[in-house]
C-alpha positions in Angstrom: 27.7 -46.9 -18.9 24.1 -45.8 -18.7 24.3 -43.7 -15.5 23.0 -40.2 -15.9 21.1 -41.0 -19.1 17.8 -41.9 -17.6 15.9 -41.4 -14.4 14.2 -44.6 -13.3 11.7 -45.5 -10.6 11.9 -49.2 -9.8 12.4 -51.6 -6.9 14.2 -54.1 -9.1 17.9 -54.2 -9.7 18.8 -53.1 -13.3 21.8 -54.3 -15.1 21.1 -52.4 -18.3 18.6 -49.7 -19.5 17.3 -50.3 -23.0 18.1 -47.8 -25.7 17.0 -48.2 -29.3 19.2 -47.7 -32.3 17.6 -44.5 -33.5 19.8 -42.4 -31.2 16.8 -41.1 -29.3 17.4 -40.0 -25.7 15.9 -42.7 -23.3 12.7 -41.6 -21.6 13.1 -39.9 -18.3 10.7 -41.4 -15.7 9.9 -38.8 -13.0 8.9 -40.2 -9.6 6.4 -43.0 -9.8 5.7 -42.7 -13.6 5.3 -46.3 -14.9 6.6 -47.3 -18.3 4.1 -49.3 -20.3 3.8 -51.4 -23.5 0.6 -52.7 -25.2 -0.1 -56.4 -25.0 -1.5 -57.0 -28.5 -2.6 -60.6 -27.8 -4.6 -59.7 -24.6 -5.5 -56.2 -25.6 -4.3 -54.3 -22.5 -1.4 -52.1 -21.2 1.2 -53.7 -19.0 4.2 -52.6 -17.1 7.3 -52.6 -19.3 10.6 -54.2 -18.8 12.9 -51.3 -19.3 15.9 -53.5 -19.8 14.3 -54.9 -23.0 12.7 -53.2 -26.0 9.8 -51.2 -24.7 10.0 -48.5 -27.4 11.5 -48.3 -30.8 11.3 -45.0 -32.8 12.6 -46.7 -35.9 9.3 -48.8 -35.8 7.2 -45.8 -34.9 6.7 -47.1 -31.4 7.1 -44.0 -29.2 7.7 -44.6 -25.5 4.6 -44.5 -23.3 4.2 -44.1 -19.5 1.3 -43.7 -17.1 0.5 -42.3 -13.7 -1.8 -43.8 -11.1 -3.9 -41.6 -8.8 -4.8 -44.2 -6.1 -1.8 -44.3 -3.9 -2.3 -47.9 -2.8 -2.6 -49.2 -6.4 0.3 -47.0 -7.5 2.6 -48.6 -4.9 1.5 -52.0 -6.1 2.3 -51.2 -9.7 5.6 -49.6 -8.9 6.8 -52.7 -7.1 5.1 -55.1 -9.6 7.0 -57.2 -12.0 7.2 -56.4 -15.7 4.2 -57.8 -17.6 1.7 -56.9 -14.9 -1.6 -55.6 -16.5 -2.5 -52.0 -15.7 -6.2 -51.5 -16.5 -7.3 -48.2 -18.0 -9.7 -47.6 -15.1 -6.7 -47.4 -12.7 -4.8 -44.9 -14.9 -5.3 -41.1 -14.5 -2.8 -40.0 -17.2 -1.1 -41.5 -20.2 1.9 -39.7 -21.7 4.2 -40.1 -24.8 7.9 -39.3 -24.9 9.1 -36.8 -27.5 13.0 -37.1 -27.6 15.1 -34.1 -28.3 15.9 -33.7 -31.9 17.1 -31.3 -34.6 15.2 -30.9 -37.9 15.4 -29.6 -41.3 12.9 -29.5 -44.2 14.2 -29.7 -47.7 12.9 -28.7 -51.1 9.9 -26.7 -49.7 7.7 -29.7 -48.9 10.1 -32.2 -47.5 11.5 -35.4 -48.9 9.6 -38.4 -50.2 9.4 -41.7 -48.3 8.6 -45.0 -50.0 4.8 -45.4 -50.4 4.2 -41.7 -50.1 2.8 -39.3 -52.7 5.0 -36.7 -54.4 5.6 -34.0 -51.8 3.3 -31.0 -52.3 1.3 -28.7 -50.1 -1.6 -31.1 -50.2 0.6 -34.2 -49.5 3.7 -32.9 -47.8 6.9 -34.9 -47.4 9.1 -35.8 -44.5 11.0 -33.6 -42.1 14.6 -34.8 -41.9 15.0 -35.4 -38.1 18.1 -36.5 -36.1 18.0 -37.2 -32.4 20.5 -35.2 -30.4 21.6 -35.1 -26.8 20.8 -32.2 -24.5 24.3 -30.7 -25.0 23.6 -30.3 -28.7 21.8 -27.2 -29.8 21.8 -26.4 -33.5 20.8 -23.0 -35.0 20.6 -23.6 -38.7 17.8 -22.3 -41.0 15.7 -25.5 -40.6 15.5 -25.7 -44.4 17.8 -26.8 -47.2 17.8 -27.3 -51.0 19.3 -30.1 -52.9 19.9 -33.8 -51.8 22.1 -33.4 -48.8 20.3 -32.4 -45.5 21.8 -29.4 -43.8 20.9 -26.3 -41.8 19.5 -28.3 -38.8 17.6 -26.5 -36.1 16.9 -27.7 -32.5 13.5 -26.4 -31.5 12.9 -24.3 -28.4 10.3 -26.9 -27.2 13.4 -28.7 -25.8 14.5 -25.6 -23.8 12.8 -24.7 -20.5 13.1 -21.1 -19.4 11.8 -17.6 -19.9 13.9 -16.6 -23.0 14.2 -19.9 -25.0 12.1 -18.9 -28.0 14.5 -16.2 -29.1 17.6 -17.6 -30.8 19.7 -14.6 -29.5 18.8 -15.3 -25.8 18.4 -19.1 -25.8 21.7 -19.6 -24.1 20.8 -17.2 -21.3 21.6 -18.3 -17.7 18.5 -19.9 -16.2 17.3 -21.6 -19.4 17.6 -25.4 -19.2 18.1 -27.6 -22.3 16.0 -30.8 -22.1 16.6 -34.3 -23.3 12.9 -34.6 -24.3 9.4 -33.8 -23.2 6.3 -35.8 -22.2 3.0 -35.0 -24.0 -0.4 -36.1 -22.9 -1.5 -39.0 -25.1 -5.1 -37.9 -25.2 -6.8 -34.5 -24.7 -7.5 -33.7 -21.0 -10.7 -34.9 -19.4 -12.0 -34.7 -15.9 -12.9 -37.4 -13.3 -14.5 -36.0 -10.2 -13.0 -32.6 -11.1 -9.5 -34.1 -11.4 -7.5 -33.8 -14.6 -7.0 -37.1 -16.5 -5.8 -38.1 -19.9 -7.1 -41.5 -20.9 -9.0 -42.9 -23.9 -12.7 -43.6 -24.2 -13.0 -47.2 -23.0 -15.5 -50.0 -22.5 -16.4 -49.1 -18.9 -16.8 -45.4 -19.3 -17.3 -42.7 -22.0 -14.5 -40.2 -21.6 -15.0 -36.8 -23.0 -12.5 -34.0 -23.4 -12.9 -31.0 -21.2 -14.5 -28.1 -23.2 -14.8 -24.4 -22.8 -11.2 -24.3 -21.7 -10.1 -20.8 -20.6 -6.9 -19.6 -22.3 -5.1 -18.6 -19.1 -4.9 -22.1 -17.6 -1.2 -22.5 -16.7 -0.5 -25.6 -14.6 -2.5 -28.8 -14.0 -0.1 -30.6 -11.7 1.5 -28.3 -9.2 4.0 -29.6 -6.7 1.6 -30.8 -4.0 -1.0 -32.2 -6.4 1.7 -33.7 -8.6 3.0 -35.8 -5.7 -0.3 -36.8 -4.3 -2.4 -37.4 -7.4 0.2 -38.4 -10.0 3.2 -39.7 -8.1 5.5 -37.1 -9.6 8.6 -35.8 -7.8 12.0 -34.2 -8.4 12.7 -31.5 -10.9 9.7 -31.3 -13.2 7.0 -29.0 -14.4 3.6 -30.0 -15.9 1.6 -27.3 -17.7 -0.9 -26.5 -20.5 0.9 -27.4 -23.7 2.6 -24.5 -25.5 2.4 -24.0 -29.3 6.1 -25.0 -29.8 5.5 -28.2 -27.8 2.6 -29.0 -30.2 5.1 -28.4 -33.0 7.5 -30.8 -31.5 5.3 -33.9 -31.9 3.9 -32.6 -35.2 7.3 -32.5 -36.9 8.2 -35.9 -35.4 5.0 -37.4 -36.8 5.9 -36.0 -40.2 9.2 -37.9 -40.3 10.4 -41.4 -40.8 9.9 -41.9 -37.0 6.2 -41.0 -37.2 3.1 -42.0 -39.2 4.6 -40.5 -42.3 7.3 -43.2 -42.1 4.9 -46.0 -41.2 4.8 -48.5 -44.2 1.3 -49.6 -43.2 0.0 -46.4 -44.7 0.5 -45.0 -48.2 -0.6 -41.9 -50.1 -3.0 -39.6 -48.3 -3.5 -42.3 -45.6 -0.2 -41.0 -44.2 -2.2 -38.1 -42.9 -3.5 -38.5 -39.4 -7.0 -40.0 -39.5 -9.8 -37.6 -38.6 -11.8 -37.5 -35.4 -14.9 -35.7 -36.4 -17.7 -37.4 -34.6 -17.7 -34.9 -31.7 -19.8 -32.3 -33.5 -22.7 -34.6 -34.1 -25.1 -37.0 -32.5 -24.8 -35.4 -29.0 -21.5 -37.3 -28.5 -19.2 -34.7 -27.2 -15.5 -35.0 -27.8 -15.0 -38.6 -26.8 -11.2 -39.2 -26.6 -9.3 -41.7 -28.6 -11.6 -42.0 -31.6 -10.9 -42.4 -35.3 -13.0 -42.2 -38.4 -10.7 -44.8 -40.0 -9.9 -42.5 -42.9 -7.8 -39.3 -43.3 -10.7 -37.1 -44.3 -13.8 -38.6 -42.7 -17.3 -37.2 -43.1 -19.7 -36.2 -40.4 -21.4 -39.6 -40.5 -18.2 -41.4 -39.3 -19.2 -40.9 -35.7 -16.7 -42.7 -33.4 -16.2 -45.4 -36.0 -13.1 -46.9 -34.4 -11.5 -46.6 -30.9 -7.9 -46.0 -30.5 -7.0 -49.6 -30.0 -9.1 -51.1 -32.8 -6.3 -52.1 -35.2 -5.0 -50.1 -38.1 -8.1 -48.0 -38.5 -7.9 -46.8 -34.9 -4.1 -46.6 -34.9 -4.3 -44.3 -38.0 -5.6 -41.5 -35.8 -2.3 -41.4 -33.9 0.9 -39.5 -34.7 2.7 -42.8 -35.4 0.1 -45.0 -37.1 0.6 -47.4 -34.1 -1.0 -47.5 -30.7 2.1 -45.8 -29.3 1.4 -42.3 -30.7 -0.5 -39.2 -29.6 -4.3 -39.1 -30.3 -7.1 -36.5 -30.7 -4.8 -34.2 -32.7 -6.8 -34.2 -35.9 -10.3 -33.5 -34.8 -13.2 -31.2 -35.5 -12.8 -28.9 -32.6 -10.2 -26.4 -31.4 -7.4 -27.4 -29.0 -6.0 -24.4 -27.1 -2.2 -24.1 -26.7 -0.3 -21.5 -24.8 0.7 -18.9 -27.4 -0.2 -15.2 -27.0 -0.1 -12.0 -29.0 -0.5 -9.3 -26.2 -1.4 -6.5 -28.6 -4.8 -8.2 -29.1 -5.4 -9.3 -25.5 -8.7 -8.3 -23.8 -7.7 -7.0 -20.4 -10.0 -9.6 -18.8 -7.7 -12.4 -20.0 -4.2 -11.1 -19.6 -2.2 -13.8 -18.0 0.2 -13.3 -15.1 2.7 -16.1 -15.7 6.4 -16.5 -16.1 7.3 -16.5 -19.8 8.3 -20.1 -19.8 4.6 -21.1 -19.7 3.7 -19.6 -23.0 5.1 -18.6 -26.4 5.1 -14.8 -26.8 4.4 -13.5 -30.2 5.2 -9.9 -31.0 5.6 -7.5 -33.9 8.8 -9.3 -34.8 7.4 -12.8 -35.2 3.8 -11.9 -35.9 4.3 -12.7 -39.6 6.9 -15.4 -39.2 6.0 -17.5 -36.2 8.6 -19.2 -33.9 10.8 -21.8 -35.6 9.5 -25.2 -34.8 5.9 -24.2 -33.9 4.4 -25.7 -37.1 2.9 -22.4 -38.3 4.7 -20.0 -40.7 8.4 -20.1 -39.8 9.2 -23.4 -41.6 6.7 -22.9 -44.5 4.2 -25.5 -43.2 1.2 -23.3 -43.3 -1.5 -25.1 -45.4 0.2 -28.5 -45.3 -2.5 -31.1 -46.2 -4.5 -28.1 -47.3 -5.6 -27.7 -43.7 -7.1 -24.5 -42.4 -7.0 -22.5 -45.6 -3.4 -21.3 -45.0 -3.6 -18.0 -43.0 -0.8 -15.6 -43.7 -0.7 -14.4 -40.1 -1.0 -16.4 -36.9 -3.4 -14.0 -35.2 -6.4 -12.1 -36.6 -7.7 -8.8 -35.2 -8.6 -8.9 -31.5 -7.9 -12.6 -31.2 -4.9 -13.1 -29.1 -4.7 -16.8 -28.4 -3.7 -19.8 -30.6 -5.7 -22.9 -31.0 -4.6 -25.9 -33.0 -6.7 -28.2 -35.3 -9.4 -25.6 -35.6 -13.2 -25.6 -35.8 -14.5 -27.5 -38.8 -17.8 -25.8 -39.5 -18.5 -27.7 -42.8 -17.0 -31.1 -42.4 -18.3 -33.3 -45.2 -17.1 -35.7 -47.8 -15.4 -32.8 -49.5 -14.3 -29.5 -48.0 -12.2 -28.3 -45.2 -10.3 -30.7 -43.0 -8.3 -30.1 -39.8 -4.9 -31.5 -39.3 -1.8 -31.3 -37.0 -0.6 -28.3 -39.1 -3.9 -26.3 -38.7 -4.2 -23.3 -36.5 -6.5 -20.4 -35.7 -6.6 -17.5 -33.3 -9.3 -16.9 -30.7 -10.2 -14.4 -28.0 -9.5 -15.5 -24.4 -13.0 -16.2 -23.4 -13.0 -19.9 -23.9 -15.1 -21.7 -26.5 -17.6 -24.4 -26.1 -15.7 -26.7 -28.4 -12.2 -25.8 -27.3 -10.0 -28.4 -25.5 -6.4 -28.8 -24.5 -3.7 -31.2 -23.2 -0.7 -30.9 -21.0 3.1 -31.3 -21.4 5.6 -32.3 -18.8 9.3 -31.3 -18.7 12.0 -32.6 -16.3 15.6 -31.8 -15.7 
């Protein structure tokens, strides 16, 4: 009986909803979101048949869905049969499903997967992840020693509410436990001043929005969500939080992500870099890859996201089904704030659910699951130099990836685990992406 496990928009009768063997919660499709798969033979995205295999986390194929701005085309695709091509130029956002899970990290740097280097800070091992339903919330330490995984923790990225980040208040009335979250597949761009998340493609150069202000809260409010994205029901779309960044980072560093992808070995299990954006006047093209984990400044946009293993290597899965633009040469702002350092010009007036609040209690520890300090992931892949605090003096906002001022064949490289702090005035090289929750 699949009732209640998935929200589906379709005009076709469904006898069965596909669910893979990983135990991952099936993707929740809100309103007119359209599930898609990539047609390798013809090199395009097409509408998925949700009664058959359209995702498989065991194979590092995370579920993807799109939204269509043009309401006439949207109606056509919603009613179209599975296998119908959906051209990139008709898509305004692409999203990736991160199913709810609990995690634990063993033996300091994780456990080794076949083909991987010995776990160390420079070449970290895997998080042990198990998918759980939304009625399961584990509160272990998130770390264990020995050979038997234990002390699982369910990150607060899968909780929507004002007091989710504090373990003592997570079960407060009003907080909603989620079966998963959607994350923008690419950094956000703009098309005629509308938010989009699509790759750079053959008909158009697509560049990430830059100079993003730290107090951006929501991209797709209720009225815009319905009209421009086809969303409806109980959902919220917002600038990604730091814990939501951590959610896809940990999944990537597991057997379900690029770390578990057997097409990559050794350091190639690290997300391939995307460094071209600081050079040649080509600003932050989305969906690019240098084709190597630590590319130099001359790599330019060597490979696009769909150009085989070199392009796929820049995603969180090592397949075309992962999240891109997350290991680049510029900063990606997330919603995480330390109010003691806030310039009064940039204090946000938002409900707490829209940002992670850091205070004197977690200033040195981070929030469990946010891929900073709490789980000992600072400095993984030797990224970012390993700061001992999340925030530095008078810099009250978190940015991921970080600015790479001296990217060369040797030196400092950004990665999913990198982070920096900035003031709230927006930086020329700073970008962001959105996350979407539903209940």
